[in-house]
N, C-alpha and C positions, 0 to 999 in steps of 0.2 A: 594377580588377579582378575578375579573371577568375568570372564566377557559373561551373562548370560542375558539377554537383551527375554523385555515381556513385554512381544507381540499384539496381547488385550490390552495394556497400554500404549501398544505406540500406534494400535488403528484409532481410539481415543482420541491417541495425539493428532493420527492426524484427519479425522473426523474432523473436533475444536476448528481444527486450519482450514477448511473448506465450512464449519457452520461460522465461523470469522469472517472467510470471505462471503462468503454468500450474505451475511451480513453490513457490507461491508459497504462492494460496492452495488448491494442494489436492496439498499435501502436508506442507510446513514450517506454515507458518499452518491446515489445511482446517480438525478441528478449534473451533478455537477464532476462527473469520472463520467460521464456517456455527452454531455460535453466538449467536456476536453479531448479526448478521445474521437469523437463524432460517428458512434458508437450507435443503433436506433433500433427501438423499442420492436419488436415483428421479426427479431431474423429468425435464419431456417433455425429450426427446432432440433436438424441432426446435427449443425454445426456445434451449437448450443450446447448439444448433449458431447458429443466427445469431449469443447471444455470442459467441462464438471466432471471426464472423468479422466482427464489430461490431468487438471486441477488435482484430482483428489490419487492418485499416482504421485505424482508429482510432490505434496503430501505427504507422501507412504515413502520417500527415501527422504528429504526432509528429515525425519520426524527420525526414521533407521538414521541413519547421521549424529545429526543432535544425541542421542538416548549413546549414542556407544565416544562419544566425545566426554558424556557427562560417568561415563564409564569405567574407561582410562581419566581419569580429574579427580571420581572419587567423590558427585555433586547428589546429594541424594535429600534434601528436601525441595518446596515446590521453588522458598524464598535464591534458594544456590540456584538450580537448576532454571530460571527465570532470569536471574542477575545474566549467571555462561549463557539464554538462549539471545540477551542484547549483546554482550561481550560482541556473537561468533556474527549478529546479528549486523554490529556494526566493525567485525573486517569482512564477512561474507559478502553481505547481501548491503548495505550504502555505498559502498564504493561504484560497484558498478551499474547500481540503478542510478549513482548518480550518471555516471559515465553518457551510458546510456544516454538519458534524457538527454544528455547538453550539445551531445552528436547530433541528435534526433529533431533539434530546440522542440523540446515539448518543454511545451507551459511547470513552474517550479510548484505549483497548484495543484501540479500531479503529481508530480515528485512528489512533493507531502502525503497525498495521494497514498499514492501505491509503498512508500515505506513504512508511509505510519500504518498501514496492512501490516507489514513483517512481521512489525518490531513485536505489535500485540501478537496475533499471532504466534510468534515464534518464544516473546515472553510465556502465556497462557500453558500453549502445548506444550514446552521445555520446562514450566513447571511441573507440570500432571507428570512427562517424561524420568527428569529425579527423587517426584516424593512418591512416584508405582512402580518400582521396585526390587 
């Protein structure tokens, strides 16, 4: 089995996660998310820039792990990549997110927003990573 990673696809997948996150938290669920987390508009630009950079680096790491799972599993179509990414979300993202939300006494709506983002972002970027090898 050849372990070749398409680094252009990796960067594109991370960018997809980042853009989906910007739309998810900055447009679609902005008001709800801000209310549920207590985040206010007009915060520190330096902190926002640092968070955005960290978010992109985290997306690169997640995409790198996903593409290596796809390579090992022989996943090579958009649909199979999206499906395997959803399985990874179900096993590796949803359990820690729900546990964290329960221990931190966070509202179920916030869990739905956060978990929903990750399942959508992982499915789309996973499809791209699997198909673009």
